[in-house]
C-alpha positions as CSV (number, residue, x, y, z in Angstrom):
1,M,0.0,0.0,0.0
2,G,1.5,3.4,-1.1
3,E,2.3,6.4,1.1
4,N,-0.7,8.9,0.8
5,S,-0.1,12.7,0.1
6,D,-0.8,13.6,3.8
7,D,1.9,11.2,4.9
8,R,4.5,12.6,2.5
9,V,3.8,16.1,3.4
10,G,4.1,15.2,7.1
11,A,7.4,13.5,6.4
12,E,8.8,16.5,4.4
13,M,7.6,18.8,7.1
14,R,9.6,16.8,9.7
15,D,12.6,16.6,7.4
16,V,12.5,20.5,7.2
17,V,12.2,20.9,10.8
18,G,14.8,18.3,11.3
19,R,17.4,20.1,9.4
20,A,16.6,23.4,11.1
21,V,17.1,21.7,14.5
22,E,20.4,20.3,13.3
23,V,21.6,23.9,12.3
24,M,20.4,25.1,15.8
25,R,22.5,22.3,17.5
26,E,25.7,23.2,15.3
27,Q,25.4,26.8,15.9
28,L,24.4,27.3,19.5
29,G,27.0,29.7,20.2
30,H,25.9,32.1,17.3
31,Q,23.2,34.7,17.4
32,L,20.7,32.8,15.2
33,T,17.4,34.3,14.2
34,V,14.2,32.8,12.8
35,D,15.0,34.6,9.6
36,D,18.4,32.8,9.5
37,L,16.4,29.5,10.0
38,A,13.9,30.1,7.5
39,R,16.5,31.2,4.9
40,S,18.4,28.0,5.4
41,A,15.3,25.9,4.9
42,M,14.2,28.2,1.9
43,F,11.0,29.2,3.3
44,S,9.5,32.6,4.2
45,R,9.7,33.4,7.8
46,F,5.9,33.0,8.3
47,H,5.6,29.6,6.5
48,F,8.8,28.2,8.3
49,S,7.4,29.3,11.8
50,R,4.1,27.8,11.2
51,I,5.7,24.4,9.9
52,F,8.1,24.3,13.0
53,Q,5.2,24.9,15.5
54,R,3.1,22.3,13.9
55,V,5.8,19.7,14.1
56,T,7.4,20.5,17.4
57,G,4.7,22.2,19.3
58,V,6.6,25.2,20.0
59,S,8.0,28.2,18.3
60,P,11.6,28.1,16.8
61,G,12.7,30.8,19.3
62,R,11.3,28.7,22.3
63,F,12.9,25.5,20.9
64,L,16.3,27.2,20.6
65,S,16.2,28.5,24.0
66,A,15.5,25.0,25.4
67,L,18.4,23.8,23.3
68,R,20.9,26.2,24.8
69,L,19.8,25.6,28.4
70,H,19.9,21.7,27.9
71,E,23.4,22.0,26.4
72,A,24.5,24.3,29.3
73,K,23.3,21.5,31.7
74,R,25.4,18.9,29.9
75,L,28.6,21.3,29.9
76,L,28.1,22.2,33.6
77,L,28.3,18.4,34.4
78,A,30.7,17.1,31.9
79,T,33.4,19.8,31.9
80,S,35.2,22.2,34.1
81,D,34.6,25.4,32.0
82,S,33.6,28.4,33.9
83,V,29.8,29.5,34.0
84,T,30.9,32.6,31.9
85,D,32.6,30.3,29.2
86,I,29.5,28.1,29.1
87,S,27.0,30.9,28.7
88,Y,29.0,32.1,25.7
89,Q,29.4,28.6,24.3
90,V,25.5,28.3,24.3
91,G,24.8,31.8,22.7
92,Y,24.4,34.0,25.6
93,H,26.4,37.2,25.7
94,S,25.5,38.2,29.1
95,V,26.2,35.8,31.8
96,G,23.8,37.4,34.0
97,T,20.9,36.9,31.6
98,F,22.0,33.3,31.2
99,S,22.1,32.7,34.9
100,A,18.7,34.2,35.5
101,R,17.2,32.0,32.8
102,F,18.8,28.9,33.8
103,H,17.6,29.6,37.4
104,S,14.1,30.2,36.5
105,S,14.0,27.1,34.3
106,V,15.9,24.6,36.3
107,G,15.4,25.8,39.8
108,L,19.0,26.2,40.7
109,S,21.9,28.7,39.6
110,P,24.5,27.3,37.1
111,S,27.1,27.0,39.9
112,A,24.7,25.3,42.4
113,Y,23.4,22.9,39.7
114,R,27.0,21.9,39.0
115,Q,27.7,21.3,42.8
116,A,24.5,19.2,43.2
117,G,25.5,17.0,40.3
118,G,22.5,18.2,38.3
119,F,19.9,17.1,41.0
120,T,17.1,19.7,42.1
121,T,14.5,19.5,44.5
122,M,12.4,22.3,42.5
123,V,10.2,19.7,40.9
124,S,8.1,18.6,43.8
125,T,5.8,15.4,43.6
126,E,4.8,15.8,47.3
127,P,1.1,16.6,47.7
128,R,0.0,19.9,49.2
129,A,-0.8,20.0,53.0
130,R,-4.0,21.8,52.1
131,R,-6.1,21.2,48.8
132,R,-7.0,24.0,46.6
133,P,-10.7,25.1,46.8
134,G,-12.4,23.7,43.6
135,S,-9.4,21.7,42.6
136,A,-9.7,19.1,39.9
137,L,-8.5,15.5,39.3
138,V,-6.6,14.3,36.2
139,H,-6.0,10.7,35.7
140,G,-5.3,8.2,32.8
141,R,-2.9,5.8,31.5
142,L,0.7,6.0,30.4
143,R,1.1,3.6,27.4
144,S,4.2,2.3,25.9
145,T,4.9,-0.7,23.7
146,E,8.5,-0.7,25.3
147,A,7.5,-0.6,29.0
148,D,10.4,-2.6,30.0
149,E,12.8,-0.1,28.7
150,T,11.3,3.2,29.9
151,G,12.8,3.2,33.5
152,V,11.3,5.8,35.9
153,I,8.7,8.1,34.5
154,F,7.9,11.6,35.7
155,V,4.3,12.8,34.9
156,G,3.3,16.4,35.4
157,L,1.4,19.3,34.4
158,F,3.0,22.5,33.1
159,P,1.9,26.0,31.6
160,E,3.9,25.2,28.4
161,P,4.7,22.2,26.2
162,V,8.6,22.6,27.1
163,P,8.5,21.7,30.8
164,Q,10.6,24.1,33.0
165,G,10.4,25.5,36.5
166,Q,7.9,24.0,39.2
167,P,5.0,21.8,37.7
168,V,1.4,22.7,38.7
169,C,1.6,19.0,40.1
170,G,3.2,15.7,39.3
171,T,4.2,12.2,40.2
172,I,6.8,9.5,39.7
173,M,6.0,6.2,38.3
174,A,8.1,3.1,38.4
175,E,6.8,2.0,35.0
176,P,4.2,3.1,32.6
177,D,0.7,2.4,34.2
178,H,-2.3,4.3,35.4
179,F,-1.4,7.7,36.9
180,L,-3.5,10.0,39.1
181,L,-3.0,13.8,39.7
182,T,-4.9,15.5,42.3
183,D,-5.5,19.0,43.7
184,V,-5.1,20.3,40.0
185,P,-6.1,24.0,39.8
186,S,-8.3,25.4,37.1
187,G,-6.4,26.6,34.0
188,T,-5.0,25.6,30.7
189,W,-2.0,23.1,31.0
190,Y,0.2,20.7,29.2
191,L,0.6,17.1,30.3
192,V,4.1,16.0,30.1
193,A,5.8,12.6,30.8
194,S,9.3,11.8,30.5
195,S,11.8,9.1,31.5
196,V,14.1,10.8,34.3
197,R,17.2,10.1,36.2
198,T,16.6,10.3,39.9
199,A,18.8,10.4,43.0
200,Y,18.2,6.7,44.2
201,A,19.1,5.6,40.9
202,A,22.0,8.0,40.3
203,G,24.2,5.4,38.5
204,T,21.9,4.9,35.6
205,E,20.7,7.0,32.6
206,P,17.1,6.7,31.5
207,E,16.1,5.8,28.0
208,P,14.8,9.0,26.4
209,F,11.1,8.4,26.3
210,V,8.5,11.3,26.1
211,A,4.9,12.1,25.8
212,V,3.2,15.6,25.7
213,T,-0.5,16.4,25.2
214,G,-2.5,19.7,25.4
215,P,-3.4,22.1,25.9
216,V,-5.8,20.6,28.4
217,T,-8.3,22.9,29.9
218,V,-9.2,22.2,33.5
219,H,-12.5,23.5,35.1
220,P,-13.1,23.7,38.8
221,C,-13.9,20.2,40.5
222,A,-13.5,18.5,37.1
223,V,-12.3,15.0,36.8
224,L,-10.4,14.5,33.3
225,S,-9.2,11.2,31.7
226,V,-6.1,11.6,29.4
227,D,-4.1,8.8,28.0
228,L,-0.4,9.4,27.3
229,P,1.4,7.3,24.4
230,L,4.8,7.2,25.4
231,R,7.5,7.0,22.7
232,R,11.2,7.4,22.1
233,R,12.4,11.0,22.0
234,R,12.9,12.3,18.6
235,A,15.3,15.0,17.4
236,V,12.4,17.3,16.8
237,D,11.1,17.1,20.3
238,P,11.8,20.0,22.6
239,P,14.5,19.0,25.2
240,L,13.5,19.0,28.8
241,V,15.0,21.8,30.8
242,L,14.1,20.5,34.2
243,G,16.9,19.3,36.7
244,R,17.2,15.7,37.7
245,L,14.6,14.9,40.3
246,T,15.5,14.1,43.9
247,V,12.9,11.7,45.2
248,P,13.2,8.7,47.5
249,A,11.3,6.2,45.2
250,P,8.6,6.1,42.7
251,T,5.0,6.4,43.9
252,P,2.9,3.3,43.6
253,C,1.0,3.1,40.3
254,Y,-2.6,4.2,40.4
255,G,-5.0,1.3,39.7
256,A,-2.2,-1.0,39.1
257,A,-3.5,-3.8,41.4
258,S,-7.1,-4.5,40.6
């Protein structure tokens, strides 16, 4: 059975965006603009931005910012380069701007992140002592055809499809299964799942599995059911900017024993 036109268009769009992401990775230290990327793809700025957003879920500028911070995290742990040198290597000309954006995204300053070995307590999976008035509940199932390879999974709600900062709420799962998020405030959120490295399994690196869905609108006292198909991370998926989670162990899977 031949490939239909929609499949071909989708594949072509992913190829265009994939090449643009490669340009971003190769030139992180340069002052890339959306116009530069659009020209390299031989599209107008408007058409390129629309294609990029459709494939990745975020704007080219937002994707590039996440790539820069993700590479900065790697350099902080893998090299002894100074914070100033690293900020220049990932495209910042002001170490103050770099440090402020890193802190707001990861939850630690670059120096503190390095000293902590990349682990942060900013992402909390502990329930609040007192529930929010009118809070909602979001539950569902994390599905994967490679469940035995995913490792520990973090599931959380964020204001944007690129998770950064403190999630609205979240949980840790030992494996893909049912999940339950309680005390969810009203609003519009993105539900994000990702394999993570945790403090109790510091010697292992997770397989890069991700899932993102949204925007999801949550109304007061609502009960929402959302299924998440977990898959291996692709080059066109925005990188996670969160630090590694510091948790004692995964929480029990909701509904796993029935």
